[in-house]
C-alpha positions as CSV (number, residue, x, y, z in Angstrom):
1,M,99.4,172.2,184.4
2,Q,100.3,175.5,184.2
3,T,98.0,178.3,182.0
4,A,99.2,180.9,179.9
5,R,98.7,184.4,181.3
6,H,98.0,187.0,178.3
7,E,99.1,190.3,179.4
8,S,98.0,193.3,177.4
9,F,100.4,195.8,176.1
10,D,99.7,199.4,175.0
11,S,100.9,198.8,171.5
12,S,100.8,202.8,170.7
13,V,103.8,203.3,173.0
14,P,106.5,201.1,171.4
15,V,105.1,202.4,168.1
16,I,105.9,206.1,169.3
17,S,109.2,205.6,170.3
18,I,110.4,203.6,167.3
19,H,108.8,206.5,165.2
20,R,110.8,209.0,167.0
21,S,114.0,207.1,166.8
22,Q,113.4,206.9,163.0
23,E,112.8,210.4,162.7
24,R,116.0,211.4,164.7
25,F,118.0,209.1,162.4
26,F,116.4,210.8,159.5
27,V,117.2,214.2,160.6
28,V,120.8,213.3,161.7
29,R,121.2,211.8,158.1
30,Q,119.9,214.9,156.5
31,A,121.9,216.9,158.2
32,R,125.2,214.9,157.3
33,R,124.3,215.0,153.6
34,L,123.7,218.8,153.6
35,T,127.0,219.0,155.3
36,A,128.7,217.1,152.8
37,T,127.0,219.0,150.0
38,G,128.0,222.3,151.4
39,L,131.5,221.4,151.9
40,L,131.8,220.2,148.1
41,L,130.1,223.1,146.7
42,L,132.7,225.4,148.8
43,A,135.5,223.5,147.5
44,L,134.2,223.8,143.8
45,V,133.6,227.6,144.4
46,L,137.3,227.8,145.7
47,S,139.0,225.8,142.9
48,A,137.3,227.9,140.3
49,F,139.1,231.0,141.9
50,A,142.4,229.2,142.4
51,A,145.1,230.6,140.1
52,P,146.6,228.2,137.6
53,V,150.0,226.6,138.6
54,S,152.6,228.2,135.9
55,A,155.0,225.8,134.2
56,Q,158.8,226.0,135.9
57,D,161.7,226.9,133.7
58,N,163.9,223.8,134.4
59,T,165.6,223.4,131.0
60,A,169.3,223.3,133.0
61,S,168.2,220.5,135.4
62,V,166.6,218.4,132.3
63,E,169.8,218.8,130.3
64,R,171.9,217.7,133.2
65,A,169.6,214.7,133.9
66,V,169.9,213.8,130.2
67,Q,173.9,214.0,130.0
68,W,173.9,212.0,133.1
69,L,171.5,209.4,131.5
70,L,173.8,209.3,128.5
71,T,176.9,208.2,130.5
72,Q,174.7,205.4,131.7
73,Q,174.4,203.8,128.2
74,A,176.3,200.6,127.6
75,E,178.6,200.3,124.6
76,D,175.8,197.7,122.9
77,G,173.4,200.8,123.0
78,G,171.2,199.5,125.9
79,F,171.1,200.6,129.5
80,A,172.0,198.5,132.3
81,G,169.5,197.2,134.6
82,F,169.7,195.7,138.3
83,S,172.2,192.6,136.8
84,G,174.6,195.1,135.4
85,E,174.1,194.2,131.7
86,S,172.0,195.5,129.1
87,D,168.2,195.2,130.0
88,S,165.3,195.7,127.7
89,G,163.3,197.3,130.4
90,A,165.9,199.7,131.5
91,T,166.7,200.7,127.9
92,V,162.7,201.2,127.2
93,D,162.7,203.6,130.5
94,A,165.9,205.4,129.3
95,V,164.6,206.0,125.8
96,L,161.0,207.4,127.1
97,A,163.0,209.5,129.4
98,L,165.0,210.8,126.5
99,A,162.1,211.5,124.4
100,S,160.2,213.2,127.3
101,A,163.1,215.4,127.6
102,R,163.3,216.3,124.1
103,S,159.7,217.5,124.3
104,A,160.4,219.6,127.3
105,G,163.0,221.4,125.5
């Protein structure tokens, strides 16, 4: 019959190494947070000084698009879908496009 041997381990060694690895992990995590926060603040500051985009004058393009869209209208007043016949979805899309073009000038 075998007897169990008890070996004594110095419990302070593993505790110190675990503590140091947790400390390293904490430092790396804090550095990442600070970097992310710094980049976010930099982006906010730079966006505050950015010039707003001015609206483009494209009334001629809109007018040509409206004229083309009106040529696509079927005799029944609807607009053809993929089937080639008037389709309610395509008609709604065309009406919304015409309304948007009117509000654009």
